[in-house]
N, C-alpha and C positions, 0 to 999 in steps of 0.2 A: 431173657438172656440173664441169667445172674453172674456169667465171668465175661468180661470182655477189658481184651487185653490191649484193647484200646485206651480202655482210661486212663496209663503208664505211657501213653506216649500223645498225649494234649498238645502239651507246648514244651515251650525248650528247657524250662524250669524242672517238669516232670521228669523229662527224657535225662536230663544232668542227673537229679536225686539218684535214679536207679540204675541206671548204666555200670554195666556188668567190669567190663574196663574199659579200661583210662592207660593215658602216656604221659610221662613226664619228663622235661626238657637233658634230666640226668640218663635216662635209658639210651639216646644215642650218641654213636661214633662216629668221626668225619674220618676215612678217608683221604691221603692225601699224596701225590707226586712228585718227589725232590730231585733233581739233577742238580749238576755243578754249573756252573758259571756264576755270572752276576747280572740280576734287575732283567730277572726269567720269568715270565709270565706268560707261557703259551698255549692259549686252544687246542685240548684233545677233541679233534674233528668228528670222532664217532662217540661223546661223550659230551653233551653241550653244558656247559658251564662248568666245565672241571678244565681243569691245567696242569701242567708243567709248573713247579716251581721251582728259583736255584733259591740259598737258603734265605737273603736278601729279602727275599718278595714274601718267602711263606711267612717269616716274621711278621711281618707287617698286615698280610692278612688272616693271620692269626688274630694280632692283637685288634681287629676290626671284630674277627668270633669272638671273642670273649669278651664282647659286650654284650652281647646274646646270651651265650651260657655254651657254646662250642668250647670242650674246654679238654674232650675225649679225644684223639688223633690218632692214626693209625699211618706209619710210616711205610711207603717202598719208594726204593731206589731208583734211579732211571741213569741208564747212560755209563755204566761201567764199565770196568774191562771186560768183554769175555773172553772163555777160555775153559777149556775141557775137562777142567778141576773145580770149577767157577770161583776158583781164590781168592778174586778180588769180593768176593761175597762177606769174608771174611779180618779183612783186612782194617787195619786202628783206623784210618784213617777214609774209611767209605764215606760215601755221599750219606747213607743212613747215620753212620754212630756220628759224623760233623755236625747232623741235622740235628743229635739228640742234646748234641753237648750245648751248643749256640740255644736251644731253644730254652734246656734247662738254666743255663746262663742268664738268658732273659728273663725268663716266666719262674722258675722253680715250680714250685708245686703246686699253681695256678692252673697247670697243664699235667694233663697226663697225659704219657706217650707211648704206645703200645706199636711194636715194629713188628712186623711180617719178615717173617725167617723163612726163606725158600731161597732155591739159587736159580729160578730158572728163569731169572734177570742175568743170570752173568757168569751163565756158562753158553757156547758158542752153538752147542745142540738144541737147545731151549729145553730141554728136561728139568724136572727137581729133583736130580742127583748124580750121581758117578753112572757113566753109560761104561758099558764093555759087548761086544758083541752086538751092537742094537738094542741090549736089553740094563734096564736102569737097577742097577745093581744097592740091594737095601745098606746092608751095615756100613758099607765104608762110606754112602751118602749120610748114613745117620750121622758117622763120626763131624762130616763137612757138616750142617746142620747145627749139630753142636757146637763145634768153635764160633758159628756167624749169630746164635743167641749170645754165649757170649761174653762176642768183641760187642752188641749192644746194649748188653748189662752194664761191660766198665767205662763203653760211655756216658750211662746212666738213664738206659731206658725203664720204667715202671712195671712191662710186661713186655712178654717176647711170646709171639703168635706165630707156630711152624703150621705152615700152610702146605708143607709136600706130600701128606701122608704114607709116609715109610714106618714100617712098622716099627712098634719098641725109638722113637725119636723122642716121645716126651719124657722118657724115663733119661733116656741119656742125657737130655739137654738137664734136666731137672739134678740128674747124679753132679753132672759137670757146675753147675751155676754152684749149688752146695759145697762142695769143693774148694771153691775157687770164694765162697766169702760170699754167695751173691743167694740168700738164702731168700730174701726179702722180694727177687726178684719175682713177680707172676708169671702165669703159664697161660695163655688162653688157645687152647688146641681146637684148631680148624678139624675138628676128631669126625665129623661125617661129612665131607668134601666128593661131591659126587661129579663126574667124568660130565660135565655139562657142554653143552652149545650155550648156557647166557656168558661164558664169558670173553666173548668174539670182543667187544669197544676195549676190555683190560687188557689183552694180550699187544692189541693196537700202541695202550697206551706206556704201557712198560716195554714192549717190543718183547716178548716172554713167548711167542709161540713157538709149538718144538719144529724142529727143522727136518724131521723125518719120524712117521708113528704117528703116535697120538700119546696117551695118557690111561690109557687104558687098566693099563696092567698094573695100575698103582693108587691112583681114583677110580670112587666106587661105581657099580653098576647100578643107574637109577633103576631100574627093577627090580633091586633089594632091600624091602625098608626092614629086616629081621636085624640085615648087618649092620645096618644103623647102629641098631642098640650094641650088639659086641663090639663095634668098633670106640663108641661114646666111654660104654664100662670101663673096656680097656686101658682107653685113656687119663678117664679116672682113675683108675687102681695105681697106673706110672706117677702121678701125681699132677695133673693138669688139676689146676685154679678155677678155669673156666672153658666150658665145655660150647663148640660153634656149627651152625649147620652151616652149609652152603650148597648152593644157592640157598634163597632164603621161599621165596615167592610159588615157586612148582611144588614143597617139600615142609608146606604146612602140618602136612600126617609124621612127619620127621623129628619136624620141632616137639611136638603134641607127646609124640612118643618119649621122646627123650625126658622130655621132661614131666613126665608118668613116672619114670625110672631113675633119675638120677635128685639128688639133693645139692647137687653142684649151680651155680647161674648157669642159664641157656642163654648163648647169643645165636642170632643170626645173623646172615650175612645178604642182603638185597643189592645184589652184582651188579654189576656195571649192562649186561645186556636188559636185564628188568627197568635200573635205571632211565636207558636213553628208551628202551620204547615206550613212557609215560611220556618224556621230557619232551622225545621228538613228536608225540600224538597230540599233546599239549599246545606244543611251539604253532601247530600245521591247522588249532583248532577244532579236533576230533575228540577233545574232550575236556574236561576242566583238569588240567592238572592238579590244582589244590585236592580237589576234593578225593582223585584217585590216589593223589601218595598217600591223603587221609586215611583212606578206606582201606591200602596196602599196609600201612603202617600199624593200625590196629587190626587187622587181621595177624599180624605176625604177634601182635601182645596176647592177642586171644588165643593163638593155639601156647601159647608156653615161653614167647621167650622174652627175655628181663631185660637184655641189651640188644639193638635192633643196630649194625652196622649201614650207612647208607651216603651214598653221596647226595640222596636229597636232606640232608642234616641242616647245613649249610641255609637252604631253604626257610625249613620247618621254624627252628628258632628264631632265625634272621628277618623273619616274614611273621611271626608270631604267629600259626597254625595252630599250636597248640599253646 
């Protein structure tokens, strides 16, 4: 035989030399759940290793993570007053706005702070916008989301990440931020977010499960790959700086398609259900957690993701898995 592919697999040196996909610590974004109070670090039962943090304990946890390179954070607010119109989402003293101010005060540009922009944790019905006649209204919801994004930018957020899937929200946010002098605040759009069953543990963590119906009228149908490209390119045209695919593991084909058709950086969200399945199986000894996590991370990068949002970030970097 003249061709023997195994020659390039002989040992670790040659395998590393010819590897086609590489990960770096700069690719990883770590999500945090922040709540009001002091000295709070409550484990989230459905997400082993993940906690609710008050701002003081959040700062201490970030100090530890920074030493290993955990410097890109995605913040979710928990425990705010819920109402029909979700008005607490854009309060200038919301838990997210307060957390952003304190993080910037303590760490400055050593941390890059991204905030989730969605009102599901702030509405009493648990939907991602204004509900009338049991239907989520698009345009009034967009206005609400834009005000929420502005409040985060005013607090000092480096990037806002709308996750609601309302039509036109990226353009509305971009226009309002620019009009108010925040043209340098970036937007990472949850451009392609499917109505997925993988979000269950997150909804426990954020207390954001819908109280009636589901989210299929605004989040995407997982049977539709072509629609994903339409959604992504619309957000690119409206001014998004980064496009995200969510979930990640079951949607590698969508990541690949988006990467092939957009010049923007592509992010993927390795969501709570994907995380918890691996974490629990690892704890039970049913699989090797490190090996499976890193196989998944390389799969995301191989599909075309430039950025990976994952609850595994801290384990990967603190344990030096890369």
